[in-house]
N, C-alpha and C positions, 0 to 999 in steps of 0.2 A: 698956477693949477689949471686954469681953464686954458692958454695954451699949449700944455701939455698934453692935456683930453683932445684937444682938436688936431694935433702930431698924431694921436694914436687913432685915433679917427680914420684921418685921413691917409694912414699907412693899411689900417684893416682894410680900407674901401677899395682903395687900388690892389692890393694885395688879392682879394675875392675874386676883383676883375681878372688878375693874371691866373688866380688860380683855376677859373673859368676858363681862361684860354687853354689853359695846358691841357684840357682834355683834346684840343684840337690838334691835328695832324700837322706838319710844315714837311714842305719840300725843297730841297736846294740841290745845286749842282755841282758842289765844291767835288775835288777828284787831287786824289797826288797822281803820277804818273810812274810807270817802272816800263821804260822804253819807253814806247810805243803805245803800252796799255795804260787807260785809267781804271786806279783802284780806288777803293774808299780812302778818305780821307782821317777817318776815326782809331782811333787808336785802343788796342783791346778787344777789336771787332772778331769774329771768326769767318773766314774769306773759303768757298769754292773755286778754284782756279780750272777744274777740268785738266789739270797736267797729265794727270794718269790714262786719261784716253776714257774712263767711265770716272763718273762724279764718286766723288770719296774715294776712289783707289788708292791714291798717292798722298794726300793729305789725311788720312786716318779719319775721316770723318763718318759719325755714325745715321748721316740723314741717311731715310728711306726715298727713293725716287720710283713714280709707279705712273703708269701712263703712257702715253706718244712723245716721243721727243729722242734726240740722241746728239753725242758729243762728234763734232766736226771737227775740221780745220780748211780753213779757207772756204772761196767761194765755189757755189753748186749753182750751177744754172736753172732754174725756173726752179730753185727748192729753197735756196737760203744765202744770204751775204754775210760776213765774218765781219763782227762792230767795228768804225771807222774810229781812230784814234787821235795821234798826236796828229798826223802829216801822211798816216797809210794805213793801210785796215790792218785789223787782230790777225796776228801770224801765229799765234797759241791756239789750242783747242777752246772749244765755245758750245754751247747749248743751244739746240735747235728745236722750236715746239712749232710746229709738227715737224719730223723727219721729211715728209713731203708732202706735196701737194693735196690738199684733200677738200671738198666743199662741206665737211662737216667740223663743228668744231672739234679742236686736237688740244688736250692740256697734257701736264704733267704736275703730280701733286708731290710734294717734299716734305714729310713727315720727320717725327726722330728728331727735330735738333735741338734734344735735351737741355730743353727750357723754353721758358717764356721770354719776350725780349719785345723792345717798343721800335727798335732799330731796325733797317732793311734797308739796302745796297744794291746797285747791280749797276754795270756797264751796257747800256741798252742799246741795241744796236738797231738800226733802219725802222726807227717807231713808226708804229701805225695804228689808225685808230682801232683796228681790228685786235690789235693784241692788248691783253687785259690780264692785270696781276691784284690777287686776291688772296687775303690774310683771313685765316681763322683760328679761333682759340675753342678747343672742344668740340670742334668739329662745326664751331658756328662761325659763318661767318660773321668780320666785325670791319673790315673795310675792303676798298676796291678799287681801281683806277685802269682806266684805259689809256690808250696814248693821246687823245684829246686833255686829258689831265695833266700830261707832262709837257705838253708844247702845245701852243697853239693848233685849234683844229686843222686851220688852213696847212700847220706846218707837218701834221702827222700825217705825212704821205708816202714813206717809206723810203722817202731820199737814201739811197745807201751811202751816202759820203759827207752830208749836208751838217755842220755842227747842230742845226737845232733839232736833228733826228737820230743824231749818236752822243750820246752824254750820259755819263756817271749820275744816277739820279739816287738822292739821299732820301730816305721815307725817316722821317724824325716825329716822335710824340705818338705813335701808332698806337692805337688798343692793343694791350700786350695778345702775342700772336703767338702759338704753338705749330703753328704747320702755313704755307703758303701753299698758291696755285699759279703756275702759266700757263693762259691759253690764247690761242688763235684761229679764228675762223674762216683764214685765208692762207696769204703765202706764211711763212716762218716767224715767230718769236724769238729774235737772236738777244742772246747774254752771255756776260763773260765775270767772271771776278764778283760772284753773289758775295755778298757779307751780311751778317748779323748781329746782333749784340744788344747791352743796355746804355745807352750812350742818355749820359742827364738831360734832361730836358732843360730849353734853355730858360724856360718860365720857371722851371723851380729856381735856379739860381739866382735869378731877379726875384723871387719870393725872399731867399735867404739875404740878400742884398739890403731890401726894404727892411726886413726885422732888424738888421742890425742899424739902419739910418735911425730906423724909429728909437731903438735903446738910446743910439748915440744923443738925440733929441732931447729925452727926457732927462737924462745924466747931465745935459749941458743947462736947463731948464731948472734941475735942481740945485745945483751948483749957485 
């Protein structure tokens, strides 16, 4: 009986530690490819590709875009650079914030996502220190990341072709959000294939596994 109790206590303590960790976000750079483009590797997510030339036009999304930004195609000297993919730059439409150079912060706020989510992914082009991605729930800021959170501070230099600054970035285990904002204070914040969804938290799956292990241990010692 003492052995059974020790198993249960051990599982509880490990589960408690993991449940605490489950409240923390994680970032990875996994992606699928569609031709030259990077896309989300997760099934069941909703993705804005900007294929219609206006956000949501072709995909039928209800997302509302307000602020400064535009859908572009190709590089525009001194303004924006298309994200770099497998071996070349994005040849499809992408979002650029701001749409032209300005000394004042420019941003696009995206609302009416249709629910709350814990996952966000985007093909982030030429990551810079002055690019910021923020998440909100009910108008309250719940998480925010600038370019230095995505790659090392020295690498967040806006390089238009380097792998370290042209990534598909997945944010997992985010606090639930119902809107997001992309902000830039200098040259553009470029992105494509923006995805949202409710992706199971890795720590939740571990907790389930630990629970099953604990039950199996109890059953073994009872027998």
